[in-house]
C-alpha positions in Angstrom: 89.9 102.6 100.8 88.1 99.4 99.7 89.4 96.0 100.5 90.4 95.5 96.8 92.4 98.8 96.9 94.1 97.6 100.1 95.2 94.4 98.5 96.6 96.3 95.5 98.5 98.6 97.9 99.8 95.6 99.9 100.9 93.9 96.6 102.7 97.1 95.5 104.4 97.5 98.9 105.5 93.9 98.8 106.9 94.4 95.3 108.7 97.6 96.3 110.2 96.1 99.5 111.0 92.6 98.4 111.3 92.8 94.6 112.1 89.5 93.0 112.0 87.9 96.5 108.3 88.8 96.8 106.9 85.4 95.9 109.1 83.8 98.6 108.1 86.3 101.2 104.4 85.9 100.3 104.7 82.1 100.5 106.4 82.4 103.9 103.6 84.6 105.2 100.9 82.2 103.9 102.7 79.3 105.5 103.1 81.0 108.9 99.5 82.1 108.9 98.3 78.6 108.0 100.3 77.1 110.8 98.7 79.6 113.2 95.3 78.6 111.9 94.6 82.1 110.6 92.3 81.3 107.7 91.4 85.0 107.1 95.1 85.9 107.0 95.8 83.1 104.5 92.9 84.2 102.3 94.2 87.8 102.5 97.7 86.9 101.4 96.4 84.7 98.6 94.6 87.7 97.3 97.8 89.8 97.6 99.7 87.0 95.8 97.2 87.2 92.9 97.7 90.9 92.5 101.5 90.6 92.9 101.5 88.1 90.1 99.5 90.5 87.9 102.0 93.3 88.6 104.9 91.0 87.6 103.3 90.0 84.4 102.0 93.5 83.6 98.5 92.3 83.3 96.5 94.6 85.5 92.8 94.0 85.4 
């Protein structure tokens, strides 16, 4: 599985588990990782957030 495919899978899982609360969950993850100084984790969750947003708008690219 490529990193891009992993991000899509993570976005889909977040949508399935958290539904409309997904954006809040993602923001909490990004905030917690930022406080820990985990720049790679923050970048990963920002990528997941972009894909989650695309899922919600129905604009898969």
